[in-house]
C-alpha positions in Angstrom: 94.5 76.4 77.0 91.5 78.5 77.2 91.2 77.9 80.8 95.0 78.5 81.5 94.5 81.6 79.6 91.2 82.7 81.7 93.2 81.9 85.0 96.2 84.1 83.7 94.0 87.3 82.7 91.9 86.9 85.9 95.3 86.8 88.3 96.6 89.7 85.9 93.7 92.1 86.2 94.0 91.3 90.4 97.5 92.6 90.8 96.1 95.7 88.7 93.6 96.1 91.2 95.6 96.1 94.1 97.5 98.9 92.5 94.9 100.8 91.1 94.2 102.2 94.4 97.4 103.0 95.3 98.2 104.9 92.4 94.9 106.9 92.9 96.2 107.4 96.3 99.9 108.7 95.6 99.1 112.2 93.9 96.6 113.0 96.3 99.2 112.8 99.3 100.3 116.5 99.5 96.6 117.4 99.5 95.9 115.1 102.5 99.2 116.7 104.3 97.7 119.8 103.7 94.0 118.7 104.8 95.2 117.0 107.8 97.8 120.0 108.5 101.0 117.7 108.8 105.0 118.1 108.7 106.8 116.2 106.6 108.0 114.4 110.1 104.4 113.8 111.0 103.7 112.4 107.1 106.2 109.9 107.7 104.3 109.0 110.7 101.4 108.3 109.1 103.0 106.7 105.8 104.5 104.5 108.4 100.9 103.1 109.1 100.1 101.1 105.9 103.4 99.3 106.0 102.9 99.0 109.9 99.6 97.1 109.2 100.8 95.1 106.1 103.4 93.8 108.8 101.0 92.6 111.4 98.9 91.1 108.3 101.9 89.1 107.6 102.4 87.8 110.7 99.0 86.5 110.8 98.2 85.7 106.8 99.0 82.1 106.6 96.6 81.2 109.3 94.2 83.4 107.5 94.4 82.2 104.3 94.8 78.5 105.4 90.9 78.8 106.9 89.4 80.5 103.6 91.7 79.6 100.7 93.7 81.5 98.4 90.6 82.6 95.8 88.1 83.5 99.0 91.1 85.8 100.7 91.5 87.2 97.7 87.8 88.4 97.0 87.4 89.4 100.7 90.6 91.3 101.5 91.5 93.2 97.7 87.7 94.8 97.7 88.5 95.9 101.6 91.6 97.4 100.5 90.0 100.2 98.2 86.7 100.4 100.2 88.7 101.6 103.3 90.6 104.2 100.9 86.6 106.0 100.9 87.8 107.5 104.3 91.0 109.2 104.0 89.5 112.2 102.4 87.1 112.6 105.7 89.4 113.0 108.0 91.5 115.9 109.3 92.6 114.3 112.5 96.2 112.7 112.5 94.8 109.8 114.9 92.1 108.7 112.3 94.1 109.0 109.5 96.9 106.6 110.9 94.1 104.2 112.0 92.7 104.1 108.8 95.9 103.6 107.0 97.0 101.0 109.3 93.8 98.9 108.8 94.1 99.5 105.1 97.8 97.8 105.1 96.5 94.6 107.3 94.0 94.3 104.1 96.7 94.9 101.8 99.5 92.7 103.6 96.8 89.6 103.5 96.1 90.1 99.7 99.6 90.6 98.7 100.5 86.9 100.0 97.1 85.5 98.7 97.7 86.9 95.3 101.4 85.9 95.4 100.9 82.4 96.4 97.8 82.1 93.9 99.7 83.2 91.2 102.7 80.9 92.0 99.8 77.8 92.0 98.9 79.0 88.8 102.2 78.8 87.4 102.5 75.3 88.6 99.3 74.1 87.5 99.2 75.3 83.9 103.1 75.1 83.8 103.1 78.9 82.3 105.2 81.4 83.8 103.5 84.5 84.9 105.0 85.9 87.7 107.2 88.8 86.4 103.6 89.8 84.2 101.8 89.3 87.4 103.9 92.2 88.9 103.8 93.9 85.4 100.0 94.7 85.4 100.5 95.8 89.5 102.8 98.7 87.6 100.0 99.0 84.7 97.2 99.4 87.8 99.7 101.7 89.4 99.8 104.2 86.1 96.5 103.7 85.5 95.5 105.1 88.9 98.2 107.6 89.2 96.8 109.1 85.9 93.2 109.5 87.2 94.1 110.8 90.6 96.8 113.6 88.9 93.8 114.2 86.4 91.1 114.5 89.5 93.3 116.5 91.4 94.0 119.1 88.7 90.4 119.7 87.6 90.2 120.8 91.4 88.2 117.7 92.8 88.5 117.4 96.4 90.1 114.0 97.9 86.7 113.1 99.3 84.7 113.6 96.0 87.4 111.7 94.2 88.0 108.4 96.6 83.8 108.4 97.3 83.9 108.1 93.7 86.2 106.2 92.1 87.3 103.5 95.2 83.7 101.9 95.3 84.2 101.4 91.9 87.7 99.8 92.1 86.1 97.4 95.1 83.7 96.4 92.6 85.8 95.5 89.5 88.2 93.6 92.4 85.8 91.4 93.6 84.8 90.5 89.8 88.4 89.7 88.6 88.8 87.6 91.8 86.1 85.6 91.5 87.0 84.9 87.9 90.4 83.3 89.6 90.1 79.4 89.1 89.1 77.8 92.3 91.7 76.2 94.8 92.9 72.7 93.4 91.4 70.6 96.3 89.8 73.6 97.9 88.7 71.9 101.5 91.9 69.8 101.6 94.4 72.6 100.9 92.5 75.1 103.6 93.2 72.5 106.2 96.5 71.5 104.9 97.6 75.2 104.9 95.7 75.6 108.5 97.7 72.6 109.8 101.4 74.0 108.3 100.5 77.7 109.4 99.2 76.6 113.2 101.7 79.3 114.5 100.9 82.8 113.9 104.1 83.2 112.3 107.6 81.4 111.8 110.9 83.1 111.1 112.4 82.3 107.7 114.5 79.0 107.7 118.3 79.0 106.9 117.1 78.3 103.3 115.2 81.4 103.2 116.8 83.9 105.4 119.5 85.8 102.9 117.0 85.7 100.1 114.4 87.6 102.3 117.3 89.9 102.7 118.1 90.8 98.9 115.2 93.1 97.7 115.1 95.1 101.2 117.4 98.1 99.5 115.2 98.1 96.2 112.0 97.8 98.0 113.5 100.9 99.5 113.7 103.3 96.6 110.3 101.9 95.4 109.0 102.9 98.6 110.5 106.4 98.2 108.7 107.1 95.1 105.3 105.8 96.2 105.7 107.7 99.8 107.6 111.1 98.6 107.8 111.6 94.9 104.7 113.6 95.1 105.6 115.6 97.9 108.9 115.9 96.1 107.8 117.1 93.0 105.4 119.9 94.5 107.9 121.1 96.8 110.9 121.0 94.8 110.1 121.5 91.1 106.7 123.4 91.6 104.9 120.7 89.9 101.5 120.8 88.9 99.0 117.7 90.2 98.8 116.4 86.7 102.4 116.7 86.3 102.9 114.7 89.5 100.5 112.2 88.3 102.3 112.0 85.1 105.9 111.6 86.6 105.0 108.3 88.6 103.1 107.2 85.7 105.8 107.1 83.7 107.7 105.3 86.4 105.0 103.0 86.7 104.9 102.6 83.0 108.6 101.7 82.1 108.4 99.1 85.4 105.3 97.6 83.2 107.3 97.6 80.3 110.3 95.8 82.0 108.0 93.2 84.3 105.7 92.3 81.0 109.5 91.1 79.4 110.4 89.8 82.5 110.4 86.5 82.0 112.0 86.7 78.6 114.8 88.6 79.9 115.4 86.0 82.6 115.5 83.2 80.3 118.3 85.0 78.5 120.3 87.0 80.7 120.1 85.2 83.8 118.1 85.9 87.0 120.9 87.1 88.9 122.7 89.2 86.3 119.3 91.1 86.2 118.9 91.6 89.4 122.8 93.2 89.6 121.9 95.6 86.6 118.5 96.2 88.2 120.0 97.6 91.3 122.8 99.8 89.5 120.0 101.3 87.2 117.6 102.1 90.3 120.6 103.7 92.3 121.6 105.9 89.4 117.9 106.9 89.1 117.2 107.5 92.6 120.3 110.0 92.8 119.1 111.6 89.6 115.1 112.2 90.8 116.9 113.7 94.0 119.2 115.8 92.4 116.8 116.9 89.6 117.1 120.4 89.2 113.9 120.2 86.6 111.2 118.1 85.6 112.7 116.6 82.7 115.8 115.5 84.5 113.3 113.7 87.3 111.6 112.3 84.3 114.8 110.6 83.5 115.6 109.3 87.1 112.1 107.8 87.2 112.7 105.8 84.2 115.7 104.4 85.7 114.7 103.9 88.8 111.4 102.4 87.3 113.8 99.8 85.2 115.7 99.1 88.4 113.0 98.3 90.7 110.9 96.2 88.0 112.0 92.7 88.7 114.1 92.4 91.4 110.4 92.1 94.3 109.1 89.1 91.6 112.0 87.2 91.3 112.5 87.2 95.0 108.9 86.0 95.4 109.7 83.2 92.5 112.5 82.2 94.4 110.7 82.2 97.8 108.2 79.9 96.8 110.6 77.4 95.7 112.2 77.0 98.7 111.2 73.8 101.0 108.2 74.3 103.3 105.4 75.7 102.7 104.5 78.2 99.9 102.4 80.7 101.7 104.7 80.9 104.7 107.8 81.2 102.5 105.8 83.9 100.6 104.6 85.8 103.6 108.6 85.5 105.1 109.6 87.3 101.9 106.7 89.7 101.7 107.6 90.6 105.5 111.1 91.4 105.0 110.7 92.9 101.6 107.7 95.2 102.8 109.6 96.0 106.4 111.4 98.3 103.8 108.4 100.6 103.7 108.3 100.2 107.4 111.9 101.9 108.1 111.8 104.3 104.6 108.9 106.5 105.5 109.8 107.9 108.7 113.8 107.7 108.3 113.0 110.2 104.9 110.4 112.4 106.9 113.1 112.9 109.9 116.4 113.0 107.6 114.1 115.7 105.4 113.5 117.6 108.6 117.4 117.8 109.2 118.6 119.0 106.1 116.4 118.2 103.3 114.4 115.9 101.1 116.7 115.6 98.4 119.5 114.1 100.7 117.0 111.9 102.5 116.5 110.2 99.3 120.1 110.1 98.5 120.4 108.3 101.5 119.0 105.3 100.5 121.9 104.6 97.8 123.6 102.7 100.7 120.8 99.8 101.3 120.9 99.0 97.3 124.2 97.6 97.5 122.7 95.0 99.4 120.6 93.7 96.6 123.9 93.7 94.5 125.8 91.3 97.0 122.5 89.0 97.8 121.6 88.7 93.9 122.9 84.7 93.6 120.3 83.9 96.2 117.5 84.0 93.9 119.2 80.9 91.8 119.6 78.4 94.5 116.4 76.9 93.1 114.5 73.7 94.5 112.8 72.4 91.7 112.6 74.0 88.0 110.3 76.6 87.2 107.0 76.1 84.8 108.2 76.5 81.3 107.6 79.8 79.3 104.4 79.8 77.1 
């Protein structure tokens, strides 16, 4: 029992560490925009760099992880993800910014596949459902990071000062919690087996996976919109201060965390497919309210509804993909590729549309994509084997 608890808490804080970096990044996006001299369109192109790097990572993640194992992959790529963010505050050239963010995206891509696969392995090893809570800790890390980033921006810290202090500390913490993960079962055999099964650079999803991979795309676009554009929207449309920007995103993340931490219980009580449908409606109403908000309190309500709506769709899709036929790492990589491709589409699309119209209507344009998740919600109920019992 103690071993299972240690394993669960270790993987929880792996997820927390990954999003802690992202949370510190979000409130400083307007400052980066001013520092480099970006327009909304060129900012959208730069924001494209992280998901572009992430998608490149998904193409080779199975092979990389197969050679190093799940725990070692987390230990390598998660601290690197944090350390790469010491650099954006030092650049004034758009090309360097794009290159740095692309490398960071590659690092988080490999880590995303490794930590989700490791969470699934821990579920199976200890017969303990933890995936939703893992993503709950991801939301908590994002919230804490946004509060720290917003506070330091409010106190007048430059991006360089902020990142040179905070990111190495996060990297050290990340390495420690990854080291605390349980060793991979039959690590040497598992690495060889994974490498053999992942001998191709990337495999297209099987017929059993294709529709499931499409299911979370619309919701991931809405979540990506908050990550990439909420700070700039709050500053330019609502004249919000840096600390209010950080608090708003932290509130969005807090609601996500609360729902995810209770997500396993909710799934048992109401059913996964029904939860996804309700979540999609909530996310759609939330992004509409946020985009049309005349003031900060209305934006808060929109953020809360969106946080509730996006909370469970991706972790439920990850769990469903891990249960489909085939290699777990390849399945998770396929799911992650499609989900994070939403980030690839959303930033330039929103940036381009905001140049043609304005940022409010660009955010509203995400609503039709969210309907896809409602239509494909039943895909998550197609189980190959029974999930671990709730503990």
